[in-house]
C-alpha positions, 0 to 999 in steps of 0.5 A: 485207387487210394482216396486222397481226401483221407490223407492228412494235411502236412503240418507245414501247410497249416498256420503256425498257431494250428500246428500240433507239437510233436507229443500232441500230434503223436497222441492224435495219430495213435488215437486214430490208428485203429480207425483209419488206414495210416500211410505206412513205411516198413523197415526190415532188418534182413538178417534179423528177419532171416535168423529170427523167422526164416532160417530152417523153413521152406519159406525163404522165397518171401514176397515182401510186398505180399507179406507186409500187406497181410501183416498190416491189413489195417495200414496202407503200406506205401514203402518197404525198406530191406536192409542187408549185406552181400554174403561171401562164399564159404567152403561149407556153403559155396552157393550162398551168394548165388542164392542171395542174389537170386532173392535180391533179383526177385525183390527188384521186381517189387515196386514198393521195395527198396534194398539197401546194402551194408557190408561184411567185415572179417577179422581174426581175433584172439578170444577167451575160450568157454568151458564145454560140457563133455556129455553134451558138447554145449558150453557151460554156465554158472550164475547165468554166465558162461564158464571161462576155460582156465589153466587149472594151475596158473588160473590163466584164461585159455585163448584161441584165434577166431575168424570173426565176421560181422555185418556192418551197416544194416542197423545204422542204415535202418535208423537213418532212413527211419529218421529221414522219413520221420523228419520229412513227414513221409509217412504216418506210421513206421513198422520195424521188423527187427529185434535190435535194441540199438534202434531204441534211440532213433525210434524215441526221436521219431516218436518224440520229435515227429509224432510218428506212430511206431509198430513192431513186428519182432522176428523172434517172439521173445525179442527186445522187451525195451522195443516192445514197450516203446512201440505203439502197437505190436504184430506177430509175423506168424508162419501162416503169413509166410506160407501165403506170401511166397513168390511164384517160381519162377519170378518174371524179370525185365531180362527174363526170369529168376528161379527159387534156389533148389537148396531152399 
């Protein structure tokens, strides 16, 4: 059972002359980070997590509560937000939405996890073609930039029609829930599992205006340098944590059970 006596009093309950401004409140919280269990909310960009840490592994059947508890043993993880979007079936992978739904059904059994869905937008656009190396088949670079394919006589750039899919909503939803929690003083610490530098502004606001302690767990080791500089602390989501944070198979649900997809 959590010791309620250790929970800090909300500043809204203090006399005005005793309230700390955002910057001083932030300093006080950061100074005590290693000495106490901060009430923490975790904000996960699902596609960042998948492509940065899970793709190509056998550990996609990930229990997010167990994972976050092990990732942050010095924090009290009270809420986990998981932001993603429903995927569509593709000719080369018709079972993709079935696998995703199985995972979402498993996540629905975790009381501390909230799933928030964005959308996928598909369009056909005309884009410039990059030159490829005949020997390797990889695109060519010059001066750190891709070499654009052009007509050798006229110099006109080659173009092709491309089917483009974009996930919309995860970064905006993550930023919105982060700021909502910060301004409501819903937690003392927010941990972001993402490499998306678009989150810089909402993170700055949460720190400067609300004194929120920010942790970063980048799915890709190299990640965003700006995010790393802005965070008060950084933790590495290493492979051994994935191994020890898998769901059982099957997972018991209210209506029966859900199995780990065979293709995983």
